KEDRENKE-112058 format. One record per residue (C-alpha): residue in three letters; x negated, y negated, z. Coordinates in Angstrom, 2 decimals, decimal comma. Example, Ala and Ser with C-alpha at 12.3 -4.5 7.8 and 13.67 -1.06 7.14 Angstrom:
BEGIN
<torvo aa="ALA" u="-12,30" v="4,50" w="7,80"/>
<torvo aa="SER" u="-13,67" v="1,06" w="7,14"/>
***
This chain:
BEGIN
<torvo aa="MET" u="-11,32" v="77,82" w="-49,95"/>
<torvo aa="SER" u="-8,09" v="78,51" w="-48,08"/>
<torvo aa="LEU" u="-5,20" v="79,74" w="-50,21"/>
<torvo aa="THR" u="-2,99" v="76,97" w="-48,83"/>
<torvo aa="SER" u="-5,33" v="74,46" w="-50,48"/>
<torvo aa="LEU" u="-4,90" v="76,17" w="-53,87"/>
<torvo aa="ARG" u="-4,38" v="73,60" w="-56,63"/>
<torvo aa="THR" u="-3,66" v="73,95" w="-60,33"/>
<torvo aa="ALA" u="-2,47" v="71,42" w="-62,89"/>
<torvo aa="ARG" u="1,15" v="72,03" w="-61,85"/>
<torvo aa="LEU" u="1,07" v="73,94" w="-58,56"/>
<torvo aa="ARG" u="0,09" v="73,10" w="-55,00"/>
<torvo aa="GLY" u="-0,39" v="75,66" w="-52,25"/>
<torvo aa="GLY" u="1,04" v="74,93" w="-48,84"/>
<torvo aa="ASP" u="2,77" v="76,22" w="-45,74"/>
<torvo aa="TRP" u="5,89" v="78,24" w="-46,57"/>
<torvo aa="ARG" u="7,50" v="77,03" w="-43,31"/>
<torvo aa="ALA" u="7,90" v="73,61" w="-44,95"/>
<torvo aa="PHE" u="10,34" v="75,03" w="-47,53"/>
<torvo aa="CYS" u="13,83" v="73,59" w="-47,32"/>
<torvo aa="THR" u="17,01" v="75,68" w="-47,34"/>
<torvo aa="ASP" u="17,49" v="75,24" w="-51,10"/>
<torvo aa="ASP" u="13,89" v="76,29" w="-51,86"/>
<torvo aa="LEU" u="14,35" v="79,50" w="-49,87"/>
<torvo aa="ALA" u="17,73" v="80,23" w="-51,43"/>
<torvo aa="ALA" u="16,19" v="79,93" w="-54,92"/>
<torvo aa="LEU" u="13,29" v="82,24" w="-53,99"/>
<torvo aa="PHE" u="15,49" v="84,94" w="-52,47"/>
<torvo aa="ALA" u="18,11" v="84,91" w="-55,25"/>
<torvo aa="PRO" u="18,99" v="88,47" w="-56,36"/>
<torvo aa="ASP" u="17,48" v="88,09" w="-59,86"/>
<torvo aa="VAL" u="14,23" v="86,75" w="-58,39"/>
<torvo aa="VAL" u="13,72" v="89,60" w="-55,90"/>
<torvo aa="GLU" u="15,06" v="92,38" w="-58,14"/>
<torvo aa="PHE" u="11,62" v="93,88" w="-58,86"/>
<torvo aa="LEU" u="10,04" v="93,21" w="-55,45"/>
<torvo aa="PRO" u="9,39" v="95,74" w="-52,69"/>
<torvo aa="GLY" u="12,11" v="96,60" w="-50,21"/>
<torvo aa="GLY" u="12,71" v="93,96" w="-47,59"/>
<torvo aa="PHE" u="13,01" v="91,06" w="-50,03"/>
<torvo aa="GLN" u="16,50" v="92,00" w="-51,18"/>
<torvo aa="GLY" u="19,75" v="91,06" w="-49,47"/>
<torvo aa="LEU" u="18,35" v="88,15" w="-47,44"/>
<torvo aa="GLU" u="21,03" v="85,54" w="-48,05"/>
<torvo aa="VAL" u="20,83" v="83,52" w="-44,83"/>
<torvo aa="GLU" u="17,99" v="81,08" w="-44,21"/>
<torvo aa="GLY" u="17,25" v="82,50" w="-40,75"/>
<torvo aa="GLU" u="16,82" v="86,02" w="-42,20"/>
<torvo aa="GLN" u="14,55" v="84,68" w="-44,94"/>
<torvo aa="ARG" u="12,36" v="82,77" w="-42,48"/>
<torvo aa="SER" u="12,19" v="85,73" w="-40,11"/>
<torvo aa="PHE" u="11,13" v="88,03" w="-42,96"/>
<torvo aa="LEU" u="8,40" v="85,62" w="-44,11"/>
<torvo aa="ALA" u="7,18" v="85,17" w="-40,52"/>
<torvo aa="LYS" u="6,80" v="88,95" w="-40,16"/>
<torvo aa="LEU" u="5,14" v="89,19" w="-43,57"/>
<torvo aa="SER" u="2,73" v="86,41" w="-42,54"/>
<torvo aa="GLN" u="1,45" v="88,60" w="-39,71"/>
<torvo aa="GLN" u="0,04" v="91,07" w="-42,24"/>
<torvo aa="ALA" u="-0,67" v="88,89" w="-45,29"/>
<torvo aa="SER" u="-1,46" v="85,38" w="-46,43"/>
<torvo aa="VAL" u="1,89" v="83,90" w="-47,47"/>
<torvo aa="VAL" u="1,48" v="80,64" w="-49,35"/>
<torvo aa="ALA" u="4,15" v="78,23" w="-50,52"/>
<torvo aa="LEU" u="3,85" v="77,19" w="-54,14"/>
<torvo aa="CYS" u="5,19" v="73,73" w="-54,86"/>
<torvo aa="ASP" u="5,34" v="71,70" w="-58,03"/>
<torvo aa="VAL" u="3,62" v="68,31" w="-58,16"/>
<torvo aa="SER" u="6,78" v="66,61" w="-56,84"/>
<torvo aa="GLY" u="6,66" v="68,83" w="-53,74"/>
<torvo aa="GLN" u="9,62" v="71,06" w="-54,59"/>
<torvo aa="GLY" u="9,15" v="74,68" w="-53,55"/>
<torvo aa="VAL" u="9,05" v="76,85" w="-56,65"/>
<torvo aa="GLY" u="7,30" v="80,05" w="-55,59"/>
<torvo aa="LEU" u="5,42" v="82,19" w="-53,13"/>
<torvo aa="LEU" u="1,98" v="83,78" w="-53,26"/>
<torvo aa="ILE" u="1,35" v="86,81" w="-51,06"/>
<torvo aa="LEU" u="-2,17" v="88,20" w="-50,71"/>
<torvo aa="SER" u="-3,02" v="90,95" w="-48,25"/>
<torvo aa="HIS" u="-5,88" v="93,30" w="-47,48"/>
<torvo aa="VAL" u="-5,21" v="96,93" w="-48,27"/>
<torvo aa="ASP" u="-7,88" v="97,82" w="-45,73"/>
<torvo aa="GLN" u="-10,16" v="95,33" w="-43,99"/>
<torvo aa="ASN" u="-13,15" v="97,50" w="-44,96"/>
<torvo aa="THR" u="-12,51" v="97,35" w="-48,73"/>
<torvo aa="PRO" u="-12,63" v="94,48" w="-51,21"/>
<torvo aa="GLU" u="-9,12" v="95,27" w="-52,48"/>
<torvo aa="ARG" u="-6,42" v="92,63" w="-51,98"/>
<torvo aa="HIS" u="-2,75" v="93,21" w="-52,77"/>
<torvo aa="LEU" u="-1,39" v="90,41" w="-54,94"/>
<torvo aa="GLY" u="2,25" v="89,44" w="-54,93"/>
<torvo aa="TYR" u="4,01" v="86,38" w="-56,29"/>
<torvo aa="LEU" u="7,51" v="85,22" w="-57,07"/>
<torvo aa="PHE" u="8,94" v="82,13" w="-58,68"/>
<torvo aa="ALA" u="12,39" v="80,55" w="-58,56"/>
<torvo aa="GLN" u="14,40" v="81,39" w="-61,65"/>
<torvo aa="HIS" u="14,68" v="77,75" w="-62,77"/>
<torvo aa="VAL" u="10,90" v="77,70" w="-63,46"/>
<torvo aa="TRP" u="10,67" v="81,06" w="-65,23"/>
<torvo aa="GLY" u="9,09" v="80,92" w="-68,68"/>
<torvo aa="GLN" u="7,01" v="77,81" w="-67,96"/>
<torvo aa="GLY" u="3,68" v="79,60" w="-67,51"/>
<torvo aa="LEU" u="3,38" v="78,94" w="-63,77"/>
<torvo aa="ALA" u="2,60" v="82,58" w="-62,94"/>
<torvo aa="THR" u="-0,10" v="82,61" w="-65,62"/>
<torvo aa="GLU" u="-1,53" v="79,41" w="-64,15"/>
<torvo aa="LEU" u="-1,46" v="80,90" w="-60,63"/>
<torvo aa="VAL" u="-3,22" v="84,13" w="-61,65"/>
<torvo aa="ALA" u="-5,87" v="82,17" w="-63,56"/>
<torvo aa="ALA" u="-6,53" v="80,02" w="-60,48"/>
<torvo aa="LEU" u="-6,91" v="83,12" w="-58,30"/>
<torvo aa="GLN" u="-9,28" v="84,68" w="-60,81"/>
<torvo aa="ALA" u="-11,35" v="81,50" w="-60,84"/>
<torvo aa="GLN" u="-11,48" v="81,52" w="-57,04"/>
<torvo aa="PHE" u="-12,55" v="85,17" w="-56,85"/>
<torvo aa="ARG" u="-14,75" v="85,38" w="-59,96"/>
<torvo aa="ASP" u="-18,21" v="86,72" w="-59,08"/>
<torvo aa="ALA" u="-16,93" v="87,77" w="-55,65"/>
<torvo aa="ASN" u="-16,67" v="91,32" w="-54,42"/>
<torvo aa="VAL" u="-12,86" v="91,20" w="-54,55"/>
<torvo aa="THR" u="-10,40" v="93,39" w="-56,41"/>
<torvo aa="LEU" u="-6,94" v="91,94" w="-56,91"/>
<torvo aa="CYS" u="-4,27" v="94,60" w="-57,34"/>
<torvo aa="GLY" u="-0,58" v="94,24" w="-57,94"/>
<torvo aa="GLY" u="2,13" v="96,83" w="-58,25"/>
<torvo aa="VAL" u="4,63" v="96,16" w="-61,03"/>
<torvo aa="MET" u="7,88" v="98,13" w="-61,29"/>
<torvo aa="LEU" u="8,34" v="99,69" w="-64,72"/>
<torvo aa="GLY" u="11,23" v="97,36" w="-65,66"/>
<torvo aa="ASN" u="9,31" v="94,17" w="-64,88"/>
<torvo aa="THR" u="7,84" v="93,62" w="-68,31"/>
<torvo aa="ALA" u="7,12" v="89,91" w="-67,80"/>
<torvo aa="SER" u="4,72" v="90,54" w="-64,90"/>
<torvo aa="ALA" u="3,16" v="93,50" w="-66,68"/>
<torvo aa="ARG" u="2,41" v="91,39" w="-69,78"/>
<torvo aa="LEU" u="1,06" v="88,53" w="-67,68"/>
<torvo aa="LEU" u="-1,40" v="90,74" w="-65,79"/>
<torvo aa="GLU" u="-2,50" v="92,57" w="-68,94"/>
<torvo aa="ARG" u="-3,16" v="89,24" w="-70,71"/>
<torvo aa="ALA" u="-5,17" v="88,13" w="-67,65"/>
<torvo aa="GLY" u="-7,46" v="91,16" w="-67,96"/>
<torvo aa="PHE" u="-5,94" v="93,39" w="-65,29"/>
<torvo aa="HIS" u="-6,03" v="97,13" w="-66,03"/>
<torvo aa="GLY" u="-3,02" v="99,27" w="-65,17"/>
<torvo aa="ALA" u="-2,45" v="102,83" w="-64,05"/>
<torvo aa="GLU" u="1,07" v="104,25" w="-63,69"/>
<torvo aa="THR" u="2,07" v="105,86" w="-60,40"/>
<torvo aa="ASP" u="5,52" v="106,79" w="-59,03"/>
<torvo aa="GLY" u="7,76" v="104,34" w="-60,91"/>
<torvo aa="GLU" u="5,34" v="101,45" w="-60,98"/>
<torvo aa="VAL" u="2,08" v="100,42" w="-62,57"/>
<torvo aa="ILE" u="-0,78" v="99,30" w="-60,33"/>
<torvo aa="TYR" u="-2,81" v="96,58" w="-62,06"/>
<torvo aa="ARG" u="-6,36" v="95,79" w="-60,94"/>
<torvo aa="TRP" u="-8,84" v="93,03" w="-61,69"/>
<torvo aa="THR" u="-12,30" v="92,87" w="-60,13"/>
<torvo aa="GLY" u="-14,08" v="89,57" w="-59,55"/>
<torvo aa="THR" u="-17,46" v="91,07" w="-60,37"/>
<torvo aa="GLY" u="-16,12" v="92,54" w="-63,61"/>
<torvo aa="GLN" u="-16,93" v="96,11" w="-62,60"/>
***
């Protein structure tokens, strides 16, 4: 299954290029990108945001996350650490107006269902101040190890 065809009860995967200006502005708001890697911050103009996502798309799967009405509410980013390993870097962000609604939990559960019994390890780095993402991944069965100001959480589809 392609990640752009990802479906949950409240989320639909799609092409990030279909996001409107307001969707992008909500996703690149300072509070939303505060705990993300460098490059996400300070992109206030739509052209800069689209250029950044286009470059990111060359090295990762970047998937739009829309609600059932079609409004863009988030992004899923999944990349290979190394093409010769089963490890995939997991990244996600949601617009602030949908925080606290369980959409990230729903997204992670859908990814786990897709990769369960597969030789895939999902790993996500969480900065030490990002307690919401840390709790979410821990509740989902990811195991963390602290390194250099962040915790790397891992979940393996085969359970090993």
